[in-house]
C-alpha positions in Angstrom: 208.2 166.2 315.1 205.8 163.4 316.0 206.2 162.0 319.9 207.7 158.6 320.5 203.6 157.4 321.2 202.4 159.1 318.2 205.3 157.3 315.7 204.4 154.5 313.8 206.4 151.0 314.3 208.0 149.4 311.2 209.5 146.1 312.0 212.7 145.6 309.0 213.4 141.9 308.6 216.4 141.7 306.2 219.9 140.1 306.2 221.1 143.2 304.5 221.5 145.9 307.0 222.3 148.2 304.7 218.8 148.6 304.0 217.6 149.1 307.1 220.1 151.8 307.4 219.6 153.7 304.5 215.5 153.7 305.3 216.5 155.3 308.7 219.1 157.9 307.2 216.0 158.6 304.6 213.1 158.8 307.4 214.9 160.3 309.9 212.8 159.8 313.3 209.4 159.6 311.4 209.0 155.8 312.3 210.6 153.9 315.0 212.5 151.5 313.2 213.2 147.8 314.9 215.4 145.7 312.6 216.1 141.5 312.4 218.9 139.8 310.4 216.9 136.5 309.7 213.3 135.4 309.4 213.7 133.4 312.7 214.9 136.5 314.5 212.1 138.5 313.0 209.5 136.1 314.3 210.9 136.8 317.7 210.7 140.3 317.1 207.2 140.3 316.2 206.3 138.9 319.4 208.0 141.4 321.7 207.1 144.6 319.7 203.8 146.2 318.8 204.3 147.0 315.2 202.5 148.4 312.9 203.8 147.5 309.4 206.4 144.8 309.2 208.8 144.6 305.8 210.3 141.1 304.8 212.9 140.9 302.3 212.3 138.3 299.7 215.7 136.4 299.6 216.6 136.0 303.3 220.6 134.9 303.5 220.4 131.6 306.4 217.5 130.1 307.5 213.9 130.3 306.3 212.9 132.6 303.4 210.9 135.8 303.1 207.6 133.5 301.9 208.1 131.1 304.9 209.0 134.2 307.2 205.6 135.7 305.6 203.2 132.5 306.4 204.4 131.9 309.6 203.4 136.1 310.3 200.3 135.5 309.0 199.6 132.5 311.4 200.8 133.9 314.3 198.5 137.1 313.8 196.5 136.8 310.9 196.0 140.9 310.7 199.6 141.1 311.1 200.7 144.0 308.2 203.3 142.4 306.0 204.7 144.0 302.8 207.2 142.4 300.6 209.9 143.9 299.5 213.0 142.5 297.3 215.9 143.5 294.3 214.2 139.9 292.5 210.9 140.7 291.8 208.8 138.1 290.0 205.2 137.7 288.8 206.0 134.0 290.4 206.5 135.1 294.2 204.5 138.3 293.5 201.6 135.5 293.4 202.7 133.4 296.5 203.0 136.6 298.8 199.4 137.9 297.8 197.9 134.2 297.8 199.6 134.3 301.7 197.9 137.8 302.9 200.7 140.4 302.3 199.8 143.7 302.0 202.0 144.7 298.8 204.7 143.5 297.4 207.8 146.5 296.4 210.8 146.5 294.4 213.6 148.1 296.5 214.7 149.8 293.2 215.1 152.7 291.9 214.9 154.2 295.1 213.5 154.2 298.8 211.6 157.4 298.1 208.8 155.2 296.6 208.6 152.7 299.1 208.1 155.4 301.7 205.2 156.2 299.6 203.5 153.2 299.8 204.3 152.5 303.3 202.7 156.0 304.4 199.6 154.9 302.5 199.2 151.6 304.0 199.8 153.1 307.0 196.8 155.5 306.9 194.6 152.2 306.9 196.4 150.9 310.6 194.3 152.9 312.7 190.8 152.0 310.5 192.0 147.9 310.7 192.7 148.0 314.8 189.5 149.6 315.0 187.7 147.5 312.7 189.6 143.8 314.4 188.6 145.3 318.0 184.3 145.8 316.9 184.6 142.2 316.0 186.4 140.8 319.1 183.7 142.4 320.8 180.8 141.5 319.1 182.0 138.1 318.5 183.6 135.2 320.2 186.7 134.2 320.4 187.7 131.2 318.5 189.2 128.7 320.7 191.0 125.8 319.6 192.5 123.2 322.0 191.9 120.1 321.4 193.3 118.0 318.4 190.0 118.7 316.4 189.8 122.0 316.7 193.5 122.4 316.0 193.2 120.2 312.3 189.9 122.4 312.0 192.3 126.0 311.9 194.9 123.9 309.6 191.9 123.6 307.5 190.9 126.9 307.7 194.8 127.7 306.8 194.7 125.9 303.9 191.2 127.5 302.0 191.4 130.9 303.9 193.8 133.0 301.4 192.2 131.2 298.5 188.5 132.3 296.8 187.3 129.1 296.9 184.0 128.5 297.6 183.8 126.6 301.5 180.9 124.4 302.6 180.7 124.4 306.7 179.0 121.6 308.0 178.1 120.6 311.6 175.7 120.2 314.2 173.2 122.8 315.4 175.3 125.0 317.4 178.6 123.8 316.8 180.1 127.2 315.6 179.5 127.4 312.1 179.3 131.3 311.8 182.5 131.6 314.2 184.4 129.4 311.6 183.2 131.1 308.3 184.2 134.4 310.2 187.5 133.1 311.0 188.0 132.4 307.1 187.0 135.9 306.3 189.4 137.1 308.9 192.1 135.0 307.2 191.4 135.9 304.0 192.1 138.6 301.4 189.5 140.0 301.6 189.5 140.5 305.6 189.8 144.2 305.9 186.0 144.5 303.9 183.4 143.6 306.3 181.6 140.0 306.0 178.1 139.6 304.8 175.7 137.4 306.3 172.3 136.0 304.8 170.2 133.5 306.7 168.1 131.3 304.5 166.6 129.6 306.6 162.4 130.2 307.1 162.2 132.8 304.0 159.8 132.6 301.2 161.3 132.7 297.8 160.1 136.4 297.2 161.7 137.5 300.6 165.0 135.6 300.0 165.6 137.2 296.8 165.0 140.6 297.7 167.4 140.2 300.3 169.7 138.6 298.3 169.6 140.2 295.2 168.1 143.6 296.2 165.2 145.1 294.5 164.0 148.4 292.4 161.4 150.5 293.4 158.0 149.9 292.4 159.1 146.0 291.5 156.6 145.1 294.4 153.7 146.3 296.4 156.1 147.3 299.9 158.9 148.5 297.5 159.1 152.1 297.9 162.8 152.5 297.2 165.3 151.0 295.5 167.3 148.6 297.5 171.0 146.7 296.9 171.2 143.3 298.0 173.5 141.4 300.0 175.4 140.0 296.8 175.8 143.1 295.6 177.0 144.8 298.6 179.4 142.1 299.2 181.5 143.0 296.0 185.2 142.6 296.6 184.3 140.6 300.1 182.5 137.4 301.5 179.5 136.6 301.9 177.9 133.8 304.1 175.0 132.2 303.5 174.1 130.2 307.0 171.5 127.0 306.5 171.7 126.8 303.1 170.1 123.6 302.7 167.0 125.5 304.0 167.0 128.2 300.2 163.7 128.3 298.4 163.7 125.9 295.5 162.6 127.7 293.3 165.2 130.4 293.9 168.2 127.9 294.1 168.6 128.2 290.3 169.3 132.3 290.6 171.9 131.2 293.2 173.5 128.8 291.4 173.8 131.5 288.5 174.9 134.1 291.4 178.0 131.2 292.3 179.6 130.1 288.8 179.5 133.2 287.3 178.9 136.5 289.9 175.9 137.7 287.7 172.6 138.4 289.2 169.2 140.7 288.3 167.7 142.9 291.1 163.7 142.3 291.4 162.3 144.8 288.9 165.2 145.4 286.7 166.5 143.7 283.4 169.8 144.4 283.0 172.1 142.0 284.3 174.8 142.8 287.0 178.4 141.4 288.1 179.4 141.6 291.5 183.0 139.6 292.7 182.6 137.8 295.6 183.5 135.2 297.8 181.1 132.5 298.7 181.2 130.5 302.2 178.0 128.6 303.0 177.0 126.4 306.1 174.2 124.1 307.1 173.3 121.2 310.0 171.1 119.5 306.9 172.7 116.3 305.0 172.4 117.9 301.3 173.2 114.8 299.9 169.9 113.4 301.2 168.2 116.4 300.9 169.2 116.3 297.1 168.1 112.7 296.5 164.6 114.2 298.0 164.1 116.8 296.0 164.2 119.5 298.5 168.0 120.9 297.4 168.8 121.0 293.2 171.8 118.6 292.8 174.0 121.0 290.3 174.0 123.7 293.4 175.0 121.0 295.7 177.9 119.9 293.3 178.9 123.4 293.2 179.1 124.9 296.8 180.5 121.0 298.0 183.6 121.3 296.3 185.6 122.1 300.2 183.9 120.9 302.9 184.8 121.7 306.5 183.6 119.8 309.6 183.0 121.4 312.6 183.0 118.9 315.1 179.7 118.7 317.8 181.2 119.6 321.7 181.1 116.1 322.9 183.9 115.1 320.3 186.4 117.9 321.7 185.8 118.0 325.4 189.2 119.6 325.9 188.0 122.8 324.7 185.2 123.0 327.1 187.6 124.3 330.2 188.6 127.2 328.2 185.4 128.0 326.5 183.8 127.9 330.2 186.9 130.3 331.4 186.3 132.7 328.5 182.6 132.8 328.2 182.6 133.4 332.2 185.0 136.8 331.3 183.0 137.5 329.2 179.3 137.4 330.6 180.6 138.8 333.6 181.9 142.1 331.4 178.7 142.3 329.7 176.6 141.9 332.7 178.7 144.1 335.2 179.2 141.0 337.0 182.4 139.0 339.4 183.4 136.4 337.3 181.8 133.4 339.9 183.6 130.7 340.6 182.7 127.2 339.2 182.2 124.3 342.1 184.1 121.0 341.3 181.3 119.0 341.0 179.8 121.6 338.3 182.8 121.6 336.4 183.1 117.4 336.1 179.5 117.5 335.3 180.1 119.8 332.3 182.9 117.8 331.4 181.0 114.5 330.9 177.7 116.3 329.4 177.1 115.5 326.3 175.8 119.1 325.1 173.7 118.6 322.4 172.7 122.4 321.9 176.9 122.1 321.7 178.7 125.6 321.9 175.3 127.8 322.4 174.0 125.6 324.7 177.3 125.9 326.6 176.9 129.5 326.5 173.6 129.9 327.2 174.2 128.7 330.7 177.3 130.1 331.5 175.0 133.8 330.6 172.4 132.6 332.8 175.0 130.9 335.5 176.6 135.2 335.5 173.4 137.0 335.5 172.1 135.6 338.8 175.5 135.3 340.3 176.2 137.0 343.6 179.2 138.4 344.5 181.8 135.7 343.0 179.0 133.1 343.5 176.4 130.7 342.1 173.0 130.1 342.5 173.0 126.0 342.5 168.8 126.8 341.8 169.5 128.3 338.3 171.8 125.3 337.2 169.9 122.2 335.3 172.6 119.7 335.6 172.8 116.1 333.7 172.8 113.7 336.6 175.9 112.1 337.8 177.2 109.5 337.1 176.9 106.2 339.1 180.4 104.8 340.1 179.3 102.3 342.8 181.3 98.9 342.8 177.8 97.1 340.9 179.3 99.1 337.7 182.4 97.1 337.8 180.6 93.6 337.8 180.7 93.6 334.1 184.3 93.6 333.7 184.7 89.8 334.8 183.6 88.9 331.3 186.0 90.7 329.1 189.3 89.3 328.3 192.5 90.6 331.3 193.9 93.4 329.4 190.2 94.8 328.8 189.2 94.8 331.8 192.4 96.3 333.6 191.8 99.5 330.7 188.7 99.7 331.9 189.6 99.8 335.4 192.3 102.0 335.6 190.4 104.3 333.5 187.7 104.4 336.1 190.7 104.7 338.6 192.1 107.8 336.9 188.2 109.4 336.6 187.9 108.7 340.7 190.9 110.0 341.6 191.0 113.2 339.6 187.2 113.9 341.0 188.1 113.0 344.5 191.7 115.9 343.9 190.1 118.8 342.7 187.0 118.4 345.6 189.8 118.5 348.2 191.1 121.6 346.2 187.4 123.0 345.8 187.7 122.7 342.0 191.3 124.3 341.7 192.8 122.4 339.2 196.3 124.3 339.7 196.6 123.0 343.1 194.8 119.7 342.6 197.3 119.1 339.4 200.6 119.6 341.6 199.2 117.9 344.5 198.9 115.4 341.8 202.2 115.7 340.3 200.6 116.4 337.0 199.9 119.1 334.7 196.3 120.5 334.3 196.0 119.5 330.7 196.5 115.9 331.7 193.9 116.6 334.1 191.3 117.9 331.7 192.1 115.2 329.0 191.2 112.1 331.8 188.2 113.7 332.6 187.2 114.8 329.4 187.8 111.3 328.5 185.3 109.9 331.0 182.1 109.6 328.6 
């Protein structure tokens, strides 16, 4: 018999206790079983226990039903392994469950042995899924969304991720478009397979087509072996076309055929092949303008622009700057084997008000440099390239006399709030918690007010 530490934990959410009792009777001590009598209780238990799989009854009694419980579980953790169990199976609810990311949709009848076999099959993949998720978290940054703009972005991701619709992600360079693409894939039904990436920029048509479609041995001078392309490799997964606006014009008709029908030919091969691929594209170009200028095909633009997600620049979501700074301080400190340095209040204030033309990429570069040259948890100010501090001299208040009273008062109050919290932070050496306690507000208020001081 396995020890408790080796057992898998199952969370069973069912308003009929008989189902869980029968399951425990059948499986004995094979699993750690935690039960919940309704959806709301199940969501609470989910936060308390590390469940390997969650069984949710479709027809829960009072409160939210099984489909809504599934939706909220996946919203809380896109990696949660959820199986819908029911005595009232239907094609419609099976489709709903699959679209929301359920691993399986099983009947409670005719007996629990079949359900047990389904569970054991899925549990075999638990260790792999966790290892894959941990590796992704190690390789790629955390998705931080504290600002209203980024919370809206998460809602958009939740809406499009379960579908197989092609998504076009737009935004400035460095804003985090690839991170959004990875988050869409992570929340999709294809998440158990890796995301494939093709960078479309600065590649001549033959090189791009070789990478995208693959080639046969001898199809060109340096083709000494057969090679599968990224499109073929991404069968049943997701392919991310980064900087799609830089696609070679002569390659775009072939890409359009792959996008529309999933059909392609390796270079040097006449036989047509097919792949089931979900495509996500990203660009920092205005593709509508590129189309008018003849640098991008209109039919391809219309095909990839059906679902658009825009990533706002960092200057439009300043509430995300402090959590991004804290995250990357810890991240680079771990990677570079340094103590996380303290950020002086004046540096934090300057960073909050800086426009970050390079967006998150520029911010991460600044923090990596800061951590690399820090000593004993202290930054080296000579390594900082800070924007100029804003002048708050009284002369700036003179234009207020040319404004209507209410508008002038609003601007004056805004300036007072800026100066007040800057001084509070200076007195407490940049400690937001102590500054907020003394001011009688919460830290989020200080972040919000300082971030608004453009």
